N, C-alpha and C positions, 0 to 999 in steps of 0.2 A: 636123480640128483643125490649125490652123496652128502651126508650130514656129519659134522664133527662137533665135539665139545669146544675145541679151540683150533683156529687156523692161524698159523704163523707165516707172515709174508717176509721172506728173507732168511738166509741160513748163516749169517755172520755170528759173532759172539752173542749178541742179544737174542737172535732167533734161535740159536742152538740151545742156550740155557733155558729159554722160555719153553721150547718144545720138550726138552728132556724133563724139566720140572713138571710139566703137565702129564707126561707119560708116567713119571714116578707116582703121580696122584691117581693113576689108573684111569685116566681120561683118554678119549679118542682124539688124537691130535694129528694134524697135517701140516707139513712145511712145504710152502710153495717157493721155488727158487727159479729165477729167470735164466740163470746160466746153466750150462751143461753139467757143471760140477758144483757140489755144495761147498760152503765155506765163506761165501760173500767176499766183500772188499778186503776184510782182514786177512784172509788166507791168500787171495789171488793177486791183489795189487797194493795192499796197504801194510798192515803191521808186520806180518810174517815175512813177506818178501823184502821189505826195507831193512829189517833187522838181520835177515840172512845175508843180504848184500853187505851190510856193515861188517858183520863178523868175517865174511869171506875176504873183504878188502883189507881189513886189519891183519888177518892171518897171512895172506899172500904178499902183502907189501912189507911185512915185518915191522909195522908201525910201532908196536909195543916194545920192540927191542932196540930202537934207535938211540935211546939214552945211554945204552951200554956200548953199542958198536958204531955210533956216529950217524949223522943225518944221511949219509950216503948208503947206509945199509939197506938191502932189499932181500927178503926171503926168496923171492922169485923175480927174475928179470923178464921184461916183456909180457906183462900180464895182459891178457886179451879178454874181450867181452865174453867169449865162450867159457873162460875159466870161471867167471862169475855166474853165468847161466847154469852151468852143470850142477853146482851145489844148490842153486835156487830151485831148480826143477825137482831135485831129489827131495828137498825139504817140503815143498808144496805137495808133492805126491803123497808123502808120508802123512801130512796134516789132513788131507782129504780122506785118506784111507782110515785114519783114526776116527774122524767125524762120521763117516759112513758106518763104521762098526758100532759107534755109540748109538746112532739112530736105529740100526737094526736090532741091537741088543735090547733097547728100550721100547721097541715096537712103535717107533715114530714113522709114520708114512711120509713119503716125499713125492712131490710132483714137479716136473720141470715145465716151466712156462711163465708167462708174464700175467700177473693178476691185476684185475680192475674191479672196483665195486660197481654192481648194477642195482643194488638196493641195500638197505641197512644190514641185512643178514645174509646176503648172497654176493659171491664174487664170481667172475668169469676168468678162467685161466686159458690163455692162448699159447699153445705149444709152438715150437720152431717150425713145424710143418703146417701150421695154420689151423689146426684143429682146436676147437674150444670146448671147455668143460665147465659146467656150473657147479659150484660148491656152496653149501650153506653151513653156517656155524652160529653158535650162541655168542661167541666172542672172537675177536681178532686182535692180534698183536702185529703192528707194522714195524718191521726191522729191516727196511730196505737200504739203510746206509746212505752214503753220499757218492757224488761223482765230481770230478774236477770242474771248477769254474773255468769256462773257456770264452773269454771276451772276443769280440769280433776283430779287434785291432791286432790280435796275435795270429800270425800266419802258421798255425799248426800244420805240420806235414808228416810227423812220425819218423823223419829221417835226420833233421837238424833242429827242429823246433818241437818240443815235447810238452805234454802235460804230466802231472805227477803219477798217472797210471802208465803212460806210454814209456816213461823213462826206464822201466824195467826191461824193455825190449831194445835197449841201446845197442845199435849195430856194431859200434866199436867205441873204445875209450878215447875220447878226444884229448887234444893237448890243452884246450881252453874251453870254458863253459861259463855262460851267464845264467845266474839263477835269479829270477824275479819273484820276490816274496820272501821275507825273513820271518815267516811263521815257523811252526814246528817242522812241517814237512820240508820247507825250503832250507832251513838251517841243517836238518839232518842230512839231506842229499848234498848240500854244499860242502859239508865237512867230510863226508864219506868220499866224495870225488877228490877232494884235496888230498886225502890220505893215499890216493892212487896217483899222485903227482900231476893232477889236472890243475891248471891255473884257473882259479874260480873267482868270479866277480859276483858278489851277493848284493842285490839292489833291493832297497826297501823305501817306498815313498814317504813313510812316516819318519819322524826324527828319532824314534826308538823302536825296539823290537822285543818280543816275548815279554810284554809288560806285566804279565801275571807272575813272573819270576822276580825274586828279591833283587834289588838293584846292585847290591854288592856282588852277588853271583854273576849277574849279567856283565858287570864291569870286568871281573876276572876272566869270564868266558870271552868277551870281546878282545881283550888283550891277547889271550892265547890263540884265538883263530887268526888274528892278524899276524902273530908271530909264525903261524903255520904257513902263511902266504896268501890267505884269503883277502881280497880287496873288498872291504865292506863299505858300501855307499848308502848312507841314510839321508832321508829328507829331500829326495828329488823324485818326482813322478816320471814314469816312462811315457813319452809322447808318441814314439813311433818305433816299430820293429820291422826291419827289412832284411830280406835275403840278398846278399851282395856277393855273387860268385860263390866262392868256397867258404864265405863267412856270413854270420848273422850279425847285424849291427843294430844297436838301439840308440835312439836319440832321446836325451833326457831334458826335462823342463829347465834345468839350470844351464843348458847349452852344451853340455858335455856329451861325448859319444863313446860307446864301448863296443868293441868288436871281439867275437869269439867264434870258434868252429861250430858250437852248438848252444842252444838255449833251452832252459827248463823254466816253464811258467808254473809257479806253485803258490799263487796268491789266492787261496781260498777254495772251498768246496761247496757244492750245492746238495741239498737233500734230494735223494732220488725218489721223488713223489709224483712226477708229472704223469706217469702212466696209470696211476692208481684210480683216477676219476673220483677224487675225494668229494667233488661237488655233489655226487649222487647221495652221499650220506651227510652232507652239510658240514664238512670239515674244511677249514681254511689253513693255509700255510703262510709263513712270512716271506719276505722278499728273497730269501735264500732257500725256499722250498722246505723249511723245517716245520715240524708239528709241535704245537704247544701242548704240554701235559702237566698234570699234577706231579710234582717231583717226589712225592712220597709213594704214590701208587702207580704212576705212569699211565693214568687214565686220561684220555683226551676229552674234548668237549662233548663227544658222543660217548655215553657211559659204557657201552660194551666194546668200544674200540680203544685199544691201547697202542702206545708207541714207545720204543726203547732203542738205545744205541745212538749212533751218530746222527740219525734222522731227527733227533730232538735237540741237537746242538751241544754246547759245552757240557762236560769236558771232552767229549768225543774220544774216549779211550776204550780200547778193547777190554781192559780190566773192569771199568765201570759199566760197560755195556753188558758184560756177563752178569753182573749183579742186578742191573735194571731189568733184564729179561726175566730172571727168576722171580723178582718181586712182582712184576706185571702179571705173570702167569698165575701166581698164587692169589693175587687180588681178583683177577678175572674169574677164577674158579672158587671164590669165596673160601679160601684156605688161609688161616692166620700164619704168619711167618715172622721170623726175627727181623727187627728193624735194621736199617742200614747204618753202618758206622758213620759218625759225622766227619771223620777225617780219612781221606784216601790219598795215596801217593800219586804224584804226577811225574812221569818219566819222559825224558827227551833223549833219544838214542843218537845223539850227535857225537862228534869226536872233539873234545871229551864229552862223556855223558853228563847230564844234569838231572837231578831229581829233587822234589820238594814234598813236604807234607806239613800241614798246619799253616799258620800265618807267616807272611813275609814281614820284614821290618816296617815297610810302608803301611801295611794293614794294622800292625800293632800301634803305630803312631796315630793313625786315623781314629782308632778306638780309644785313644788316650790312656793306654795301659802302661804303667811304669814298668820298665823292663831292663834286663841286662843281656849282654851278648857274650857267648863263648865261641872262640875260633880255634880250629885245628887245621894244620897243613898236613897233607899226606906225606910230605917229605920229612915230617917230624916222627913218623912211625917207622919202626924197623922193617915192617912188611913193605912199606913204600920204598925203602932203600933196596930191599931184596928184589923187588919187581922193577926197579929202575924208574920209579915214578918221580918226575921232576915237579909236576904241578898237581893240583887237586886240593880241595878244601872242604871243610864241614863247618857250617855256621849254625849255632844254636841260639834260640831266643827263649828267655826265661822270665816269668813274672816276678817282680820284686816283692809284690804283696803276698802271693800264695806259693811262690817258688815253683809253680807248675810249668812244665814245658809248653811253650806256645807254638813253636814251629822249628823245623830243621830244613836247611837247604844244603845240598851236596853237589859238588862238581868234581868229576874225575873218574878214574877207573872204578867200575863196580858201584857207581852211585845208585843205580836203579835197584840193586840188591840191598845195599846198606840202608836205604831209606826205611825199610820195613821195621827196623828197630825203633825208629822215631815214631812210626805209625802205631806200634803197639803201646809205647809209653803214652802217647797223646790220647789214644782211645781209652786207656786205663786210668787217665787223669794223673799220671805220674809226675814227679817233681825232678828237679835237677839232682836231688840227693840220690836218686836211683843210680845215676852214672858214677857217683862217688863211692857208694856202698858196694857196688857189684864189680866182679872181676871179669875181664874180657880175655878171650884167648890171645896168647902172645906167641909169635907176632901175627897180627891181623890188621887189616885196614879199619876194622870195627873199633880198634883201639882209639881211633880219632874221636869217638864219642866220649871216651874217658878224658882225653886231653881237653876237648872243648868244654866238657862238664866242669872240670877243675878250673879252667880259665874263667868260666862264668861264676863258679862257686867262690873263688878267691876275690872276686870284685864285689860280691854281694854282702849285705849286712850279716853278721854272724847270728844264727838262730838263738833264741833266748836260752834254750836248754844247754847250749854249748858255750855260753858266755862265762868267762871266768870273773866272778865278782869278788869283792874284798872279803865277803863272808865265806865264800868257797875257798879262797886262799888261806884264811885263818883256820878253817876246819881242816884243810889239808896239812897245814903246818903243825897243828895240834896232834893230828893222827901220826905224823912222822916222829914227833917228839916222844909220844907214848911208845911207839915201836922201838925207838932207840933205847928207851929205858928198860 
């Protein structure tokens, strides 16, 4: 039986960072991956594929240029599924190659197979050919990620009815598509498909969607996707999904029916923990298969077993997973490390993009913090005109008492890049004055920070040191009189 200092189950962002961190600490580490290639959900069915698909769709469709050349403009006519797949496979191959190189360079051992606990310090790894190997370790980090939620009433078939993993193997680009679930994944795919001239109906049983995003941003986003042609239907549950000849038809609770060539079910994901046999070590999961952990150390209820990444739930981002894996490995190996920053950016790669950092206006109101708002439209920036951006906005929330930045929400081209300026200012406890005092490259979209900062600044009380009092006026007049003499 082989023994390791740390065994990482799963090779997605959390697993990768945990393993490499352990290797950097000169520990013997093993990564167990159930698939033939490393990378996990992030590389093969999640983050990288969906973002590659988005970029390919926007490039081939000429979406970004339509404000200049008209709505009928297309960079390429007759876009096929194969056009999307070609770039997708090239990107994924590159990502896998880079990750394999990182593991090799850092002397991280890998093993292909499905892991299950058989005792507190021993796992059994079953390979694809059925062979089993027992591995022991002082500590474990579970980074198995998630899998799509597949309810029984949805007739998944991989040809006309897909889950959020299967959609990447789309056999052809349909003329119409129903997307059930207006969460992050559903919204991203609905808007990407719409940019390819697919008639999309986005169905969400709740009366609202993406509730963790500022309401102002969601209102702007909703208006824009409706203008794009997306039929957004909120507040009605889907009762029945049927394959009717060449179409998929859904029956809704409110009595309405929707018909399309294909359907994507994207209403939630489940923690991929079923095969781990967690009962053997006394660990339990919630109803979605997620593991509860200490959010500072990522230690589970069993002290030597950690979990990180999507398998622990919100925020379920590749970026935060990378951080979580590193922290978990350090704690498991009794190595002090820098604490995590309190504010992290949340990015939604829809069309248009959305990204936030810090508090939303609703959160500020709930906490009873006196605040002011600064707004900027991308169309107000010269760079926006150059790029042909008709929509897009930046919203800034500032404390009236301390003048500190409380949160920033951005919608529009480059939102997920621009948000990092807000992240830096938030984590360094900066104030609105930062945006007034500092110069931004011109012309850039980042100039929107300056516009929003000035908008908030001009609405706020003047700081004491800048108030012009009667004494200051007298002193200034006296000085001028002396100079004239």
